[in-house]
PQR file with spaces between the fields and no chain letter, atoms N, CA, C, O and H, PARSE charges and radii, in Angstrom:
ATOM       1  N    MET     1      -3.807  -25.604    3.856 -0.4000 1.5000
ATOM       2  CA   MET     1      -3.196  -25.093    2.670 -0.0000 2.0000
ATOM       3  C    MET     1      -2.124  -25.177    3.127  0.5500 1.7000
ATOM       4  O    MET     1      -2.057  -25.947    4.085 -0.5500 1.4000
ATOM       5  N    ALA     2      -0.744  -24.439    2.688 -0.4000 1.5000
ATOM       6  CA   ALA     2       0.444  -24.480    2.361 -0.0000 2.0000
ATOM       7  C    ALA     2       0.342  -23.217    2.544  0.5500 1.7000
ATOM       8  O    ALA     2      -0.362  -22.478    1.854 -0.5500 1.4000
ATOM       9  H    ALA     2      -0.799  -23.814    1.910  0.4000 1.0000
ATOM      10  N    ARG     3       1.607  -22.587    4.266 -0.4000 1.5000
ATOM      11  CA   ARG     3       1.642  -21.272    3.723 -0.0000 2.0000
ATOM      12  C    ARG     3       3.319  -20.741    3.890  0.5500 1.7000
ATOM      13  O    ARG     3       4.378  -21.367    3.924 -0.5500 1.4000
ATOM      14  H    ARG     3       2.179  -23.187    4.826  0.4000 1.0000
ATOM      15  N    ARG     4       3.044  -19.549    3.959 -0.4000 1.5000
ATOM      16  CA   ARG     4       4.800  -19.541    3.818 -0.0000 2.0000
ATOM      17  C    ARG     4       5.255  -19.478    5.427  0.5500 1.7000
ATOM      18  O    ARG     4       4.452  -19.454    6.360 -0.5500 1.4000
ATOM      19  H    ARG     4       2.184  -19.041    3.932  0.4000 1.0000
ATOM      20  N    PRO     5       6.637  -19.458    5.550 -0.5600 1.5000
ATOM      21  CA   PRO     5       7.044  -19.862    7.012  0.2800 2.0000
ATOM      22  C    PRO     5       6.788  -18.392    7.165  0.5500 1.7000
ATOM      23  O    PRO     5       6.399  -17.697    6.226 -0.5500 1.4000
ATOM      24  N    GLY     6       6.996  -17.977    8.265 -0.4000 1.5000
ATOM      25  CA   GLY     6       7.743  -16.673    8.862 -0.0000 2.0000
ATOM      26  C    GLY     6       6.001  -15.669    8.708  0.5500 1.7000
ATOM      27  O    GLY     6       6.247  -14.541    9.136 -0.5500 1.4000
ATOM      28  H    GLY     6       7.312  -18.542    9.028  0.4000 1.0000
ATOM      29  N    ILE     7       4.737  -15.735    8.343 -0.4000 1.5000
ATOM      30  CA   ILE     7       3.882  -14.645    7.916 -0.0000 2.0000
ATOM      31  C    ILE     7       3.267  -14.581    9.282  0.5500 1.7000
ATOM      32  O    ILE     7       2.871  -13.501    9.720 -0.5500 1.4000
ATOM      33  H    ILE     7       4.537  -16.652    7.996  0.4000 1.0000
ATOM      34  N    GLU     8       3.179  -15.570    9.903 -0.4000 1.5000
ATOM      35  CA   GLU     8       2.775  -15.117   11.131 -0.0000 2.0000
ATOM      36  C    GLU     8       3.341  -13.622   11.971  0.5500 1.7000
ATOM      37  O    GLU     8       2.698  -12.681   12.436 -0.5500 1.4000
ATOM      38  H    GLU     8       3.501  -16.448    9.547  0.4000 1.0000
ATOM      39  N    GLN     9       4.899  -13.913   11.913 -0.4000 1.5000
ATOM      40  CA   GLN     9       5.134  -12.114   11.933 -0.0000 2.0000
ATOM      41  C    GLN     9       5.319  -10.958   10.845  0.5500 1.7000
ATOM      42  O    GLN     9       5.968   -9.916   10.758 -0.5500 1.4000
ATOM      43  H    GLN     9       5.421  -14.678   11.535  0.4000 1.0000
ATOM      44  N    GLN    10       4.520  -11.596   10.149 -0.4000 1.5000
ATOM      45  CA   GLN    10       4.232   -9.971    9.576 -0.0000 2.0000
ATOM      46  C    GLN    10       3.711   -9.397    9.779  0.5500 1.7000
ATOM      47  O    GLN    10       2.771   -9.870   10.418 -0.5500 1.4000
ATOM      48  H    GLN    10       3.993  -12.443   10.219  0.4000 1.0000
ATOM      49  N    ARG    11       3.609   -7.664    9.526 -0.4000 1.5000
ATOM      50  CA   ARG    11       2.540   -6.691    9.614 -0.0000 2.0000
ATOM      51  C    ARG    11       2.083   -6.584    8.937  0.5500 1.7000
ATOM      52  O    ARG    11       2.319   -6.801    7.748 -0.5500 1.4000
ATOM      53  H    ARG    11       4.373   -7.280    9.008  0.4000 1.0000
ATOM      54  N    PHE    12       0.901   -6.048    9.655 -0.4000 1.5000
ATOM      55  CA   PHE    12      -0.633   -5.835    8.964 -0.0000 2.0000
ATOM      56  C    PHE    12      -0.853   -5.010    9.436  0.5500 1.7000
ATOM      57  O    PHE    12      -1.220   -4.779   10.589 -0.5500 1.4000
ATOM      58  H    PHE    12       0.709   -5.872   10.621  0.4000 1.0000
ATOM      59  N    LEU    13      -0.516   -3.979    7.986 -0.4000 1.5000
ATOM      60  CA   LEU    13      -2.080   -2.624    8.248 -0.0000 2.0000
ATOM      61  C    LEU    13      -3.631   -2.197    9.155  0.5500 1.7000
ATOM      62  O    LEU    13      -4.583   -1.895    8.437 -0.5500 1.4000
ATOM      63  H    LEU    13      -0.218   -4.167    7.050  0.4000 1.0000
ATOM      64  N    SER    14      -3.823   -2.184   10.499 -0.4000 1.5000
ATOM      65  CA   SER    14      -5.230   -2.012   11.207 -0.0000 2.0000
ATOM      66  C    SER    14      -6.007   -0.979    9.721  0.5500 1.7000
ATOM      67  O    SER    14      -5.660   -0.393    8.695 -0.5500 1.4000
ATOM      68  H    SER    14      -3.049   -2.431   11.083  0.4000 1.0000
ATOM      69  N    GLU    15      -7.312   -1.322   10.581 -0.4000 1.5000
ATOM      70  CA   GLU    15      -8.092   -0.576   10.415 -0.0000 2.0000
ATOM      71  C    GLU    15      -8.011    0.642   10.508  0.5500 1.7000
ATOM      72  O    GLU    15      -8.195    1.507    9.651 -0.5500 1.4000
ATOM      73  H    GLU    15      -7.594   -1.797   11.415  0.4000 1.0000
ATOM      74  N    ALA    16      -7.698    0.730   11.690 -0.4000 1.5000
ATOM      75  CA   ALA    16      -7.648    2.303   11.941 -0.0000 2.0000
ATOM      76  C    ALA    16      -6.629    3.050   11.437  0.5500 1.7000
ATOM      77  O    ALA    16      -6.742    4.252   11.194 -0.5500 1.4000
ATOM      78  H    ALA    16      -7.549    0.028   12.386  0.4000 1.0000
ATOM      79  N    ASP    17      -5.374    2.238   11.217 -0.4000 1.5000
ATOM      80  CA   ASP    17      -3.908    2.720   10.432 -0.0000 2.0000
ATOM      81  C    ASP    17      -4.618    3.307    8.622  0.5500 1.7000
ATOM      82  O    ASP    17      -4.216    4.270    7.968 -0.5500 1.4000
ATOM      83  H    ASP    17      -5.282    1.262   11.414  0.4000 1.0000
ATOM      84  N    ILE    18      -5.843    2.223    8.215 -0.4000 1.5000
ATOM      85  CA   ILE    18      -5.337    1.816    6.629 -0.0000 2.0000
ATOM      86  C    ILE    18      -6.773    3.606    6.300  0.5500 1.7000
ATOM      87  O    ILE    18      -6.797    4.380    5.343 -0.5500 1.4000
ATOM      88  H    ILE    18      -6.169    1.441    8.746  0.4000 1.0000
ATOM      89  N    LYS    19      -7.775    3.576    7.705 -0.4000 1.5000
ATOM      90  CA   LYS    19      -8.692    5.185    6.914 -0.0000 2.0000
ATOM      91  C    LYS    19      -7.913    6.234    7.526  0.5500 1.7000
ATOM      92  O    LYS    19      -8.495    7.317    7.459 -0.5500 1.4000
ATOM      93  H    LYS    19      -7.756    2.947    8.482  0.4000 1.0000
ATOM      94  N    GLN    20      -6.478    6.286    8.261 -0.4000 1.5000
ATOM      95  CA   GLN    20      -5.573    7.546    8.881 -0.0000 2.0000
ATOM      96  C    GLN    20      -4.072    7.477    8.032  0.5500 1.7000
ATOM      97  O    GLN    20      -2.930    7.868    8.274 -0.5500 1.4000
ATOM      98  H    GLN    20      -6.006    5.407    8.315  0.4000 1.0000
ATOM      99  N    LEU    21      -4.887    6.595    6.656 -0.4000 1.5000
ATOM     100  CA   LEU    21      -3.606    6.747    5.439 -0.0000 2.0000
ATOM     101  C    LEU    21      -4.474    7.448    4.396  0.5500 1.7000
ATOM     102  O    LEU    21      -4.226    8.502    3.811 -0.5500 1.4000
ATOM     103  H    LEU    21      -5.815    6.277    6.460  0.4000 1.0000
ATOM     104  N    GLN    22      -5.604    6.605    4.272 -0.4000 1.5000
ATOM     105  CA   GLN    22      -6.972    7.290    4.062 -0.0000 2.0000
ATOM     106  C    GLN    22      -7.244    8.605    3.621  0.5500 1.7000
ATOM     107  O    GLN    22      -7.631    9.118    2.570 -0.5500 1.4000
ATOM     108  H    GLN    22      -5.805    5.748    4.747  0.4000 1.0000
ATOM     109  N    ASP    23      -6.665    9.300    5.650 -0.4000 1.5000
ATOM     110  CA   ASP    23      -7.274   10.111    5.074 -0.0000 2.0000
ATOM     111  C    ASP    23      -6.133   11.796    5.117  0.5500 1.7000
ATOM     112  O    ASP    23      -6.083   12.988    4.815 -0.5500 1.4000
ATOM     113  H    ASP    23      -6.351    8.883    6.503  0.4000 1.0000
ATOM     114  N    ASN    24      -5.297   10.450    5.848 -0.4000 1.5000
ATOM     115  CA   ASN    24      -3.735   12.165    5.289 -0.0000 2.0000
ATOM     116  C    ASN    24      -3.498   11.643    3.540  0.5500 1.7000
ATOM     117  O    ASN    24      -2.304   11.888    3.365 -0.5500 1.4000
ATOM     118  H    ASN    24      -5.338    9.482    6.093  0.4000 1.0000
ATOM     119  N    LEU    25      -3.853   11.269    2.685 -0.4000 1.5000
ATOM     120  CA   LEU    25      -3.985   10.649    1.293 -0.0000 2.0000
ATOM     121  C    LEU    25      -4.409   11.468    0.696  0.5500 1.7000
ATOM     122  O    LEU    25      -3.672   11.868   -0.205 -0.5500 1.4000
ATOM     123  H    LEU    25      -4.823   11.071    2.827  0.4000 1.0000
ATOM     124  N    ALA    26      -5.888   12.215    0.857 -0.4000 1.5000
ATOM     125  CA   ALA    26      -6.996   13.393    0.877 -0.0000 2.0000
ATOM     126  C    ALA    26      -6.822   14.153    0.967  0.5500 1.7000
ATOM     127  O    ALA    26      -7.127   14.878    0.020 -0.5500 1.4000
ATOM     128  H    ALA    26      -6.487   11.890    1.589  0.4000 1.0000
ATOM     129  N    HIS    27      -6.170   14.783    2.154 -0.4000 1.5000
ATOM     130  CA   HIS    27      -5.189   15.979    2.550 -0.0000 2.0000
ATOM     131  C    HIS    27      -4.071   15.960    1.351  0.5500 1.7000
ATOM     132  O    HIS    27      -4.578   16.573    0.411 -0.5500 1.4000
ATOM     133  H    HIS    27      -5.922   14.194    2.924  0.4000 1.0000
ATOM     134  N    LEU    28      -3.122   15.633    1.095 -0.4000 1.5000
ATOM     135  CA   LEU    28      -2.747   15.690   -0.793 -0.0000 2.0000
ATOM     136  C    LEU    28      -2.960   16.002   -2.546  0.5500 1.7000
ATOM     137  O    LEU    28      -3.564   15.383   -3.422 -0.5500 1.4000
ATOM     138  H    LEU    28      -2.710   15.135    1.859  0.4000 1.0000
ATOM     139  N    ASN    29      -2.084   17.371   -2.550 -0.4000 1.5000
ATOM     140  CA   ASN    29      -2.184   16.854   -4.025 -0.0000 2.0000
ATOM     141  C    ASN    29      -2.247   15.632   -5.374  0.5500 1.7000
ATOM     142  O    ASN    29      -1.679   14.553   -5.539 -0.5500 1.4000
ATOM     143  H    ASN    29      -1.594   17.875   -1.839  0.4000 1.0000
ATOM     144  N    GLU    30      -2.914   16.170   -5.925 -0.4000 1.5000
ATOM     145  CA   GLU    30      -2.633   14.856   -6.819 -0.0000 2.0000
ATOM     146  C    GLU    30      -1.064   13.616   -7.508  0.5500 1.7000
ATOM     147  O    GLU    30      -0.591   12.527   -7.832 -0.5500 1.4000
ATOM     148  H    GLU    30      -3.376   17.047   -5.790  0.4000 1.0000
ATOM     149  N    GLY    31      -0.975   15.552   -7.220 -0.4000 1.5000
ATOM     150  CA   GLY    31       1.106   15.409   -7.584 -0.0000 2.0000
ATOM     151  C    GLY    31       2.144   14.215   -6.751  0.5500 1.7000
ATOM     152  O    GLY    31       2.984   13.465   -7.248 -0.5500 1.4000
ATOM     153  H    GLY    31      -1.359   16.437   -6.956  0.4000 1.0000
ATOM     154  N    ALA    32       1.647   14.398   -5.055 -0.4000 1.5000
ATOM     155  CA   ALA    32       1.778   13.882   -4.764 -0.0000 2.0000
ATOM     156  C    ALA    32       1.438   12.577   -3.806  0.5500 1.7000
ATOM     157  O    ALA    32       2.225   12.014   -3.045 -0.5500 1.4000
ATOM     158  H    ALA    32       0.964   15.008   -4.651  0.4000 1.0000
ATOM     159  N    VAL    33       0.268   12.302   -4.012 -0.4000 1.5000
ATOM     160  CA   VAL    33      -0.475   11.112   -4.141 -0.0000 2.0000
ATOM     161  C    VAL    33       0.136   10.111   -5.250  0.5500 1.7000
ATOM     162  O    VAL    33       0.197    8.888   -5.119 -0.5500 1.4000
ATOM     163  H    VAL    33      -0.371   12.759   -4.630  0.4000 1.0000
ATOM     164  N    LYS    34       0.636   10.951   -6.513 -0.4000 1.5000
ATOM     165  CA   LYS    34       1.356   10.240   -7.506 -0.0000 2.0000
ATOM     166  C    LYS    34       2.544    8.631   -6.795  0.5500 1.7000
ATOM     167  O    LYS    34       2.706    7.431   -6.572 -0.5500 1.4000
ATOM     168  H    LYS    34       0.586   11.944   -6.619  0.4000 1.0000
ATOM     169  N    ASP    35       3.332   10.984   -6.764 -0.4000 1.5000
ATOM     170  CA   ASP    35       4.866   10.077   -6.000 -0.0000 2.0000
ATOM     171  C    ASP    35       4.028    8.543   -4.840  0.5500 1.7000
ATOM     172  O    ASP    35       4.185    7.326   -4.749 -0.5500 1.4000
ATOM     173  H    ASP    35       3.201   11.958   -6.945  0.4000 1.0000
ATOM     174  N    PHE    36       3.320    9.405   -4.301 -0.4000 1.5000
ATOM     175  CA   PHE    36       2.827    8.120   -2.898 -0.0000 2.0000
ATOM     176  C    PHE    36       2.922    6.727   -3.566  0.5500 1.7000
ATOM     177  O    PHE    36       2.924    5.560   -3.175 -0.5500 1.4000
ATOM     178  H    PHE    36       3.192   10.394   -4.375  0.4000 1.0000
ATOM     179  N    TYR    37       2.995    7.336   -4.682 -0.4000 1.5000
ATOM     180  CA   TYR    37       1.716    5.210   -5.378 -0.0000 2.0000
ATOM     181  C    TYR    37       2.492    4.865   -6.398  0.5500 1.7000
ATOM     182  O    TYR    37       2.099    3.891   -7.041 -0.5500 1.4000
ATOM     183  H    TYR    37       2.993    8.283   -5.000  0.4000 1.0000
ATOM     184  N    ARG    38       3.896    5.590   -6.881 -0.4000 1.5000
ATOM     185  CA   ARG    38       5.489    5.188   -7.458 -0.0000 2.0000
ATOM     186  C    ARG    38       6.073    4.010   -6.454  0.5500 1.7000
ATOM     187  O    ARG    38       6.496    2.861   -6.588 -0.5500 1.4000
ATOM     188  H    ARG    38       4.215    6.381   -6.359  0.4000 1.0000
ATOM     189  N    ARG    39       5.847    4.989   -5.322 -0.4000 1.5000
ATOM     190  CA   ARG    39       7.427    4.903   -4.441 -0.0000 2.0000
ATOM     191  C    ARG    39       6.015    2.991   -4.345  0.5500 1.7000
ATOM     192  O    ARG    39       5.699    2.177   -5.212 -0.5500 1.4000
ATOM     193  H    ARG    39       5.504    5.921   -5.213  0.4000 1.0000
ATOM     194  N    ALA    40       5.756    3.084   -3.309 -0.4000 1.5000
ATOM     195  CA   ALA    40       4.494    1.971   -3.432 -0.0000 2.0000
ATOM     196  C    ALA    40       4.790    0.787   -4.162  0.5500 1.7000
ATOM     197  O    ALA    40       5.305   -0.248   -3.739 -0.5500 1.4000
ATOM     198  H    ALA    40       6.013    3.746   -2.605  0.4000 1.0000
ATOM     199  N    TYR    41       4.254    1.170   -5.750 -0.4000 1.5000
ATOM     200  CA   TYR    41       4.583    0.509   -6.448 -0.0000 2.0000
ATOM     201  C    TYR    41       5.951   -0.008   -6.704  0.5500 1.7000
ATOM     202  O    TYR    41       5.797   -1.184   -6.376 -0.5500 1.4000
ATOM     203  H    TYR    41       3.835    2.010   -6.094  0.4000 1.0000
ATOM     204  N    GLU    42       6.765    0.066   -6.947 -0.4000 1.5000
ATOM     205  CA   GLU    42       8.113    0.483   -6.380 -0.0000 2.0000
ATOM     206  C    GLU    42       8.607   -1.006   -5.515  0.5500 1.7000
ATOM     207  O    GLU    42       9.226   -1.888   -6.111 -0.5500 1.4000
ATOM     208  H    GLU    42       6.890    1.021   -7.213  0.4000 1.0000
ATOM     209  N    ASP    43       8.355   -1.086   -4.524 -0.4000 1.5000
ATOM     210  CA   ASP    43       8.239   -1.432   -3.069 -0.0000 2.0000
ATOM     211  C    ASP    43       7.542   -2.958   -3.245  0.5500 1.7000
ATOM     212  O    ASP    43       8.058   -4.074   -3.191 -0.5500 1.4000
ATOM     213  H    ASP    43       7.852   -0.370   -4.040  0.4000 1.0000
ATOM     214  N    CYS    44       6.280   -2.570   -3.458 -0.4000 1.5000
ATOM     215  CA   CYS    44       5.519   -4.120   -4.364 -0.0000 2.0000
ATOM     216  C    CYS    44       5.922   -4.909   -5.244  0.5500 1.7000
ATOM     217  O    CYS    44       5.288   -5.950   -5.415 -0.5500 1.4000
ATOM     218  H    CYS    44       5.861   -1.663   -3.502  0.4000 1.0000
ATOM     219  N    ARG    45       7.226   -4.594   -6.138 -0.4000 1.5000
ATOM     220  CA   ARG    45       8.316   -5.170   -6.826 -0.0000 2.0000
ATOM     221  C    ARG    45       8.468   -6.676   -6.555  0.5500 1.7000
ATOM     222  O    ARG    45       8.491   -7.050   -5.382 -0.5500 1.4000
ATOM     223  H    ARG    45       7.741   -3.748   -6.000  0.4000 1.0000
ATOM     224  N    MET    46       8.571   -7.552   -7.540 -0.4000 1.5000
ATOM     225  CA   MET    46       9.035   -8.846   -6.904 -0.0000 2.0000
ATOM     226  C    MET    46      10.183   -9.087   -7.402  0.5500 1.7000
ATOM     227  O    MET    46      10.100   -9.810   -8.395 -0.5500 1.4000
ATOM     228  H    MET    46       8.553   -7.249   -8.493  0.4000 1.0000
ATOM     229  N    ILE    47      11.351   -8.745   -7.094 -0.4000 1.5000
ATOM     230  CA   ILE    47      12.863   -9.507   -7.309 -0.0000 2.0000
ATOM     231  C    ILE    47      12.747   -9.850   -6.762  0.5500 1.7000
ATOM     232  O    ILE    47      12.245   -9.558   -5.677 -0.5500 1.4000
ATOM     233  H    ILE    47      11.418   -8.158   -6.288  0.4000 1.0000
ATOM     234  N    GLY    48      13.498  -11.473   -7.529 -0.4000 1.5000
ATOM     235  CA   GLY    48      14.457  -12.985   -7.497 -0.0000 2.0000
ATOM     236  C    GLY    48      13.456  -13.160   -6.430  0.5500 1.7000
ATOM     237  O    GLY    48      12.337  -12.832   -6.824 -0.5500 1.4000
ATOM     238  H    GLY    48      13.906  -11.710   -8.411  0.4000 1.0000
ATOM     239  N    GLN    49      13.491  -13.605   -5.101 -0.4000 1.5000
ATOM     240  CA   GLN    49      12.790  -14.308   -4.498 -0.0000 2.0000
ATOM     241  C    GLN    49      12.352  -12.753   -2.919  0.5500 1.7000
ATOM     242  O    GLN    49      12.146  -12.908   -1.716 -0.5500 1.4000
ATOM     243  H    GLN    49      14.400  -13.872   -4.781  0.4000 1.0000
ATOM     244  N    HIS    50      12.373  -11.940   -3.465 -0.4000 1.5000
ATOM     245  CA   HIS    50      11.111  -10.964   -2.468 -0.0000 2.0000
ATOM     246  C    HIS    50       9.855  -10.871   -3.301  0.5500 1.7000
ATOM     247  O    HIS    50       9.495  -10.742   -4.472 -0.5500 1.4000
ATOM     248  H    HIS    50      12.540  -11.814   -4.443  0.4000 1.0000
ATOM     249  N    PHE    51       9.253  -11.041   -1.751 -0.4000 1.5000
ATOM     250  CA   PHE    51       8.083  -10.940   -1.844 -0.0000 2.0000
ATOM     251  C    PHE    51       7.582   -9.570   -0.814  0.5500 1.7000
ATOM     252  O    PHE    51       7.889   -9.563    0.378 -0.5500 1.4000
ATOM     253  H    PHE    51       9.546  -11.145   -0.800  0.4000 1.0000
ATOM     254  N    PRO    52       6.850   -8.537   -1.393 -0.5600 1.5000
ATOM     255  CA   PRO    52       6.478   -7.748   -1.584  0.2800 2.0000
ATOM     256  C    PRO    52       5.544   -7.974    0.659  0.5500 1.7000
ATOM     257  O    PRO    52       4.724   -8.684    1.240 -0.5500 1.4000
ATOM     258  N    THR    53       6.291   -7.042    0.899 -0.4000 1.5000
ATOM     259  CA   THR    53       5.360   -7.242    2.779 -0.0000 2.0000
ATOM     260  C    THR    53       3.709   -7.265    2.848  0.5500 1.7000
ATOM     261  O    THR    53       3.509   -7.937    1.837 -0.5500 1.4000
ATOM     262  H    THR    53       6.957   -6.465    0.427  0.4000 1.0000
ATOM     263  N    PRO    54       2.587   -7.020    3.294 -0.5600 1.5000
ATOM     264  CA   PRO    54       1.446   -7.075    3.551  0.2800 2.0000
ATOM     265  C    PRO    54       1.392   -5.513    3.577  0.5500 1.7000
ATOM     266  O    PRO    54       0.764   -5.055    2.623 -0.5500 1.4000
ATOM     267  N    VAL    55       1.914   -4.563    4.465 -0.4000 1.5000
ATOM     268  CA   VAL    55       2.352   -3.344    4.658 -0.0000 2.0000
ATOM     269  C    VAL    55       2.206   -2.338    2.944  0.5500 1.7000
ATOM     270  O    VAL    55       1.437   -1.383    2.835 -0.5500 1.4000
ATOM     271  H    VAL    55       2.425   -4.935    5.240  0.4000 1.0000
ATOM     272  N    SER    56       3.078   -2.816    1.834 -0.4000 1.5000
ATOM     273  CA   SER    56       3.419   -2.652    1.005 -0.0000 2.0000
ATOM     274  C    SER    56       2.310   -2.136   -0.021  0.5500 1.7000
ATOM     275  O    SER    56       1.938   -1.049   -0.464 -0.5500 1.4000
ATOM     276  H    SER    56       3.702   -3.592    1.923  0.4000 1.0000
ATOM     277  N    ILE    57       1.859   -3.964   -0.218 -0.4000 1.5000
ATOM     278  CA   ILE    57       0.564   -3.889   -0.876 -0.0000 2.0000
ATOM     279  C    ILE    57      -0.355   -3.123    0.023  0.5500 1.7000
ATOM     280  O    ILE    57      -0.217   -1.901   -0.039 -0.5500 1.4000
ATOM     281  H    ILE    57       2.161   -4.846    0.142  0.4000 1.0000
ATOM     282  N    GLN    58      -1.135   -3.514    0.727 -0.4000 1.5000
ATOM     283  CA   GLN    58      -1.720   -2.140    1.764 -0.0000 2.0000
ATOM     284  C    GLN    58      -1.822   -0.780    1.310  0.5500 1.7000
ATOM     285  O    GLN    58      -2.887   -0.240    1.011 -0.5500 1.4000
ATOM     286  H    GLN    58      -1.247   -4.507    0.777  0.4000 1.0000
ATOM     287  N    GLN    59      -0.098    0.041    1.242 -0.4000 1.5000
ATOM     288  CA   GLN    59      -1.059    0.993    0.591 -0.0000 2.0000
ATOM     289  C    GLN    59      -0.140    1.012   -0.266  0.5500 1.7000
ATOM     290  O    GLN    59       1.002    1.369    0.020 -0.5500 1.4000
ATOM     291  H    GLN    59       0.767   -0.398    1.485  0.4000 1.0000
ATOM     292  N    LEU    60      -0.530    0.599   -1.545 -0.4000 1.5000
ATOM     293  CA   LEU    60      -0.562    0.865   -3.319 -0.0000 2.0000
ATOM     294  C    LEU    60      -1.605    0.756   -3.008  0.5500 1.7000
ATOM     295  O    LEU    60      -2.176    1.827   -3.214 -0.5500 1.4000
ATOM     296  H    LEU    60      -1.458    0.309   -1.778  0.4000 1.0000
ATOM     297  N    VAL    61      -2.764   -0.529   -2.276 -0.4000 1.5000
ATOM     298  CA   VAL    61      -4.023   -0.438   -2.955 -0.0000 2.0000
ATOM     299  C    VAL    61      -4.503    1.093   -2.396  0.5500 1.7000
ATOM     300  O    VAL    61      -5.159    1.815   -3.146 -0.5500 1.4000
ATOM     301  H    VAL    61      -2.300   -1.399   -2.109  0.4000 1.0000
ATOM     302  N    GLN    62      -4.099    1.583   -0.899 -0.4000 1.5000
ATOM     303  CA   GLN    62      -5.219    2.542   -0.480 -0.0000 2.0000
ATOM     304  C    GLN    62      -4.383    3.905   -1.481  0.5500 1.7000
ATOM     305  O    GLN    62      -5.218    4.705   -1.904 -0.5500 1.4000
ATOM     306  H    GLN    62      -3.565    0.996   -0.289  0.4000 1.0000
ATOM     307  N    ALA    63      -2.871    4.253   -1.899 -0.4000 1.5000
ATOM     308  CA   ALA    63      -2.627    4.704   -2.954 -0.0000 2.0000
ATOM     309  C    ALA    63      -4.061    5.521   -4.587  0.5500 1.7000
ATOM     310  O    ALA    63      -4.528    6.608   -4.925 -0.5500 1.4000
ATOM     311  H    ALA    63      -2.192    3.604   -1.555  0.4000 1.0000
ATOM     312  N    TRP    64      -4.132    3.889   -5.065 -0.4000 1.5000
ATOM     313  CA   TRP    64      -4.372    3.820   -5.211 -0.0000 2.0000
ATOM     314  C    TRP    64      -6.644    3.944   -5.895  0.5500 1.7000
ATOM     315  O    TRP    64      -7.272    4.314   -6.887 -0.5500 1.4000
ATOM     316  H    TRP    64      -3.753    3.006   -4.791  0.4000 1.0000
ATOM     317  N    LYS    65      -6.950    3.294   -4.391 -0.4000 1.5000
ATOM     318  CA   LYS    65      -7.905    3.977   -4.542 -0.0000 2.0000
ATOM     319  C    LYS    65      -8.022    5.246   -4.442  0.5500 1.7000
ATOM     320  O    LYS    65      -8.881    5.640   -5.230 -0.5500 1.4000
ATOM     321  H    LYS    65      -6.440    2.993   -3.586  0.4000 1.0000
ATOM     322  N    THR    66      -7.300    6.550   -3.499 -0.4000 1.5000
ATOM     323  CA   THR    66      -7.515    7.093   -3.443 -0.0000 2.0000
ATOM     324  C    THR    66      -7.985    8.141   -5.069  0.5500 1.7000
ATOM     325  O    THR    66      -8.857    8.984   -5.278 -0.5500 1.4000
ATOM     326  H    THR    66      -6.602    6.230   -2.858  0.4000 1.0000
ATOM     327  N    LEU    67      -6.774    7.461   -6.031 -0.4000 1.5000
ATOM     328  CA   LEU    67      -6.387    8.252   -7.056 -0.0000 2.0000
ATOM     329  C    LEU    67      -7.768    7.754   -7.978  0.5500 1.7000
ATOM     330  O    LEU    67      -8.213    8.576   -8.779 -0.5500 1.4000
ATOM     331  H    LEU    67      -6.066    6.776   -5.861  0.4000 1.0000
ATOM     332  N    ARG    68      -8.292    6.705   -7.887 -0.4000 1.5000
ATOM     333  CA   ARG    68      -9.000    6.388   -8.570 -0.0000 2.0000
ATOM     334  C    ARG    68     -11.120    7.290   -8.053  0.5500 1.7000
ATOM     335  O    ARG    68     -12.090    7.532   -8.772 -0.5500 1.4000
ATOM     336  H    ARG    68      -7.930    6.037   -7.236  0.4000 1.0000
ATOM     337  N    LYS    69     -10.887    7.458   -6.625 -0.4000 1.5000
ATOM     338  CA   LYS    69     -12.066    8.200   -5.804 -0.0000 2.0000
ATOM     339  C    LYS    69     -11.375    9.948   -7.177  0.5500 1.7000
ATOM     340  O    LYS    69     -12.565   10.159   -7.416 -0.5500 1.4000
ATOM     341  H    LYS    69     -10.099    7.262   -6.041  0.4000 1.0000
ATOM     342  N    TRP    70     -10.923   10.627   -7.701 -0.4000 1.5000
ATOM     343  CA   TRP    70     -10.298   11.816   -7.671 -0.0000 2.0000
ATOM     344  C    TRP    70     -11.095   11.780   -9.387  0.5500 1.7000
ATOM     345  O    TRP    70     -11.912   12.577   -9.847 -0.5500 1.4000
ATOM     346  H    TRP    70      -9.957   10.456   -7.507  0.4000 1.0000
ATOM     347  N    ARG    71     -10.391   10.354  -10.136 -0.4000 1.5000
ATOM     348  CA   ARG    71     -10.490   10.233  -12.170 -0.0000 2.0000
ATOM     349  C    ARG    71     -12.766    9.985  -11.811  0.5500 1.7000
ATOM     350  O    ARG    71     -13.266    9.539  -12.843 -0.5500 1.4000
ATOM     351  H    ARG    71      -9.727    9.707   -9.762  0.4000 1.0000
ATOM     352  N    LYS    72     -13.506   10.136  -11.038 -0.4000 1.5000
ATOM     353  CA   LYS    72     -14.596   10.014  -11.699 -0.0000 2.0000
ATOM     354  C    LYS    72     -14.923   11.505  -11.152  0.5500 1.7000
ATOM     355  O    LYS    72     -15.977   12.060  -11.463 -0.5500 1.4000
ATOM     356  H    LYS    72     -13.100   10.499  -10.199  0.4000 1.0000
């Protein structure tokens, strides 16, 4: 399968970084997490040839998971 050039050079969050992000989001109020989600969502928009970074996708997913937990 063909890969995008330079994908090996892109940074990903480690499991420890993701755990720390989850903990930080859990200590924020709902409004702050929604703001974080909106910023992450904006960072993930595809504009022209701009692709979102893996870190921005990971941040968006963690914010979504936090909001989803509170919804239950």
